[in-house]
C-alpha positions in Angstrom: 63.2 119.0 106.8 66.2 116.7 107.3 69.8 118.0 106.9 70.4 116.1 103.5 67.1 117.9 102.1 68.5 121.3 103.7 71.8 120.7 101.8 70.1 120.2 98.5 67.9 123.3 99.1 70.8 125.4 99.9 72.3 124.4 96.4 68.9 125.2 94.6 68.7 128.5 96.1 69.2 131.7 93.9 72.2 132.2 94.2 73.2 128.8 95.4 74.5 129.0 99.0 77.6 126.6 98.8 78.7 127.4 102.3 75.3 126.5 104.1 75.0 123.6 102.0 78.4 122.3 103.3 77.3 123.1 106.7 74.3 121.0 106.5 76.6 118.0 105.7 78.2 118.6 109.1 74.7 118.5 110.6 73.9 115.2 108.7 77.0 113.6 110.4 76.4 115.3 114.1 73.1 116.4 115.1 74.7 118.5 117.9 76.1 120.8 115.3 74.5 124.0 115.4 74.6 126.0 111.9 73.9 129.4 113.7 77.0 129.2 115.8 79.4 128.5 112.6 77.3 131.4 110.8 78.2 133.8 113.8 81.8 132.8 113.7 81.9 133.6 110.0 80.3 136.9 110.8 83.0 137.7 113.3 85.7 136.7 110.9 84.2 138.9 108.3 84.4 141.8 110.5 87.9 141.1 111.6 89.3 140.3 108.2 87.4 143.3 106.6 88.9 145.8 108.9 92.5 144.5 108.3 92.3 144.3 104.4 94.0 147.1 102.4 92.3 149.9 100.5 92.4 148.5 97.1 89.7 147.7 94.5 87.7 144.6 95.3 89.3 142.7 92.3 92.5 143.0 94.0 91.6 141.7 97.5 91.4 138.2 97.0 95.0 137.4 97.5 95.1 139.8 100.6 92.0 138.0 101.8 93.6 134.5 101.6 97.1 136.0 103.1 95.1 137.3 106.2 93.3 134.2 106.7 96.7 132.2 106.9 97.9 134.9 109.3 95.1 134.2 111.6 95.5 130.7 111.6 93.7 129.1 108.5 96.3 126.5 107.2 96.1 123.0 105.7 95.9 120.2 108.1 98.5 117.9 107.1 98.2 114.9 109.7 99.5 111.5 108.4 96.2 109.8 109.4 93.5 112.5 108.7 90.1 112.5 110.5 87.0 113.5 109.1 87.3 117.0 111.0 89.6 118.2 108.3 86.7 118.3 105.8 83.6 119.1 108.1 83.0 122.8 107.7 82.0 123.5 111.2 85.2 121.8 112.5 87.4 123.9 110.0 85.7 127.2 111.1 86.3 126.2 114.8 89.9 124.7 114.3 91.0 126.8 111.5 92.5 123.8 110.0 91.3 121.7 107.2 91.7 120.4 103.6 92.2 122.8 100.7 88.5 122.4 99.5 87.3 123.2 103.1 89.4 126.2 103.5 88.5 127.4 99.9 84.6 127.2 100.8 85.3 129.4 103.8 87.3 131.7 101.8 84.6 132.0 99.1 81.9 132.7 101.6 84.1 135.6 103.0 84.7 136.9 99.6 81.0 136.8 98.7 80.0 138.7 101.8 82.7 141.6 101.1 82.0 141.4 97.3 85.4 140.2 96.5 85.3 138.3 93.0 86.7 134.9 93.5 85.7 131.4 92.2 86.7 127.8 92.9 88.8 125.9 90.5 88.4 121.9 90.6 92.1 121.0 90.3 93.0 117.6 90.7 94.3 116.8 94.2 94.4 120.2 95.7 91.5 122.5 95.2 92.4 126.0 94.0 90.8 129.5 93.8 90.7 132.2 91.2 89.9 135.6 90.4 87.5 135.5 87.3 89.6 136.4 84.2 92.9 136.1 86.0 95.9 134.3 84.3 96.9 132.5 87.5 95.2 130.5 90.5 95.4 131.0 94.2 96.2 128.4 96.5 93.6 128.7 99.3 96.3 127.5 101.8 98.1 130.9 102.2 97.1 132.7 98.9 100.2 131.7 96.8 99.8 132.5 93.0 100.0 129.4 91.0 100.8 129.9 87.0 100.6 127.1 84.6 104.2 126.1 85.4 103.2 125.9 89.2 100.0 124.0 88.3 102.3 121.4 86.4 104.6 121.0 89.2 101.6 120.6 91.5 100.6 117.7 89.4 103.8 116.3 89.0 104.4 116.1 93.0 100.8 114.6 93.4 100.4 112.2 90.5 104.0 111.7 89.0 105.2 112.4 85.5 102.2 110.5 83.6 99.6 113.1 84.3 100.0 116.2 82.0 98.2 119.5 82.7 94.7 119.8 80.9 92.4 122.7 80.4 89.9 120.5 82.3 92.0 120.8 85.4 91.6 124.6 85.6 87.7 124.7 85.1 85.7 126.6 87.2 83.9 124.6 90.1 80.3 125.1 90.4 78.7 124.7 93.7 77.4 121.4 92.9 81.0 120.1 91.9 82.3 121.5 95.1 79.8 119.7 97.1 80.1 116.6 95.3 83.8 116.7 95.9 83.4 117.5 99.4 81.3 114.4 99.9 83.9 112.2 98.1 86.7 113.5 100.4 84.3 112.7 103.5 83.5 109.3 102.2 87.1 108.5 102.0 88.0 110.1 105.3 85.2 108.1 107.2 86.0 105.0 105.4 89.8 104.9 106.6 88.5 105.8 110.0 86.2 102.7 110.2 83.0 104.6 110.4 81.4 102.8 107.4 77.7 103.9 108.0 78.9 107.7 107.9 80.9 106.8 104.7 77.9 105.4 103.1 75.9 108.6 103.9 78.6 110.5 101.9 78.6 107.8 99.1 74.9 108.2 98.7 75.3 112.1 98.7 77.7 111.7 96.0 75.5 110.2 93.8 72.6 112.4 94.6 74.3 115.6 94.0 75.1 115.1 90.1 76.3 112.7 87.7 78.3 109.8 89.2 81.3 107.9 87.6 82.5 104.5 87.8 84.8 105.2 90.7 81.9 106.4 92.8 79.8 103.3 92.1 82.9 101.1 92.9 83.5 103.1 96.1 79.9 102.4 97.4 79.9 98.8 96.2 83.1 98.2 98.3 81.1 99.7 101.3 78.4 97.5 100.7 80.5 94.5 100.4 82.1 95.1 103.8 78.5 95.6 105.0 77.5 92.4 103.9 74.8 93.7 101.4 75.2 91.8 98.2 72.2 93.0 96.4 73.2 96.6 97.0 76.8 95.7 95.9 75.6 94.0 92.7 73.5 97.1 91.7 76.5 99.2 92.1 78.7 96.9 90.2 76.3 96.7 87.6 76.2 100.5 87.1 79.9 100.7 87.3 80.3 98.0 84.6 77.8 100.2 82.3 80.1 103.3 82.8 83.5 101.7 82.5 85.4 101.9 79.2 88.3 99.9 80.5 88.3 96.5 79.0 90.3 94.8 82.0 88.1 96.5 84.3 85.0 95.5 82.7 86.2 91.6 82.8 87.0 92.0 86.6 83.6 93.5 87.4 81.9 90.6 85.4 84.0 88.0 87.3 83.0 89.8 90.6 79.4 89.9 89.6 79.3 86.1 88.9 80.4 85.6 92.8 77.4 87.5 94.0 73.9 85.9 94.8 71.4 86.3 91.9 68.6 88.9 92.3 65.9 87.8 94.3 68.1 85.1 96.0 67.9 84.4 99.7 70.9 85.8 101.5 
C-alpha cells in the first residue's frame, strides 16, 4: 500500500488517526522517513510531559500541556523563507519547530493519548485549539488563551481591517479538514521552494481529501502551466470557472482558456 493510501486509510479508521495520516504525508515526500521512529519520539514525549503536568482534572490540562510543550522547545518557526520542514510532521517532532497547524496536530495526539479533551479550530491564517465547550481558544504556539477580542486582533494583524470575525472562523476542524489544510500549506511551501513535482503531489491530495474550492483548482492549474501540461491546466481552469461566483474572475478564466490548445489537439 502506498503512502497516499495509508494516509487516506488512517483518516477512515475509527476513530480517525489525524497524526498518523499526517505522518504518511511525510513518507509520501521522503521514502526514507520511518513512521515508527516518529511514533517512538511521541511515546517518549508523552511520558515526559505526563509526568510534568499538574494534578488537575483532565478538562483543565490542555493549557498546561501546551505550555509545557513550549517549555521543552515546541515553538512556531518564523523564518522569512520557510521550507517544507515547517509543515512535515516528522520534521516538526524532530526539530520541535513548525507551523501552528503542525504543532497543533502534535498537541492533539498527545492530548488524545493522555485523555485530555482538545479539538482543532480551523481559524484563518493561524490554526487554533480549544477545549470542547470553552469560551476561548488556545494558541498551539505556547498555549495563550484567545477570546473573541483576541481573535479579532489576530485577524486584523494577518488580513487587515476588511475581514471581520465570523462564527465560521471558530468552527471545529475535522481530521479531514486538518489534513486538507496541511496539504494546502505544503503545496505552497514546495512551490515557493521550486519543488513543483512535490507541490503537485500536495495539490492532488487537496482535491482527493475533500471538496475543493476555486483556489485549489487555480493553484494546480498554475503548477500545470509551469510544467507545460496545457490539457491538465485546461481541466482545472474549467473546474475553477464552474465554481467561481466572481464575475471578473470568470471573465479572466474564460480569456485564459481561449489561449490554451483545444482538447485533443497536438501539443
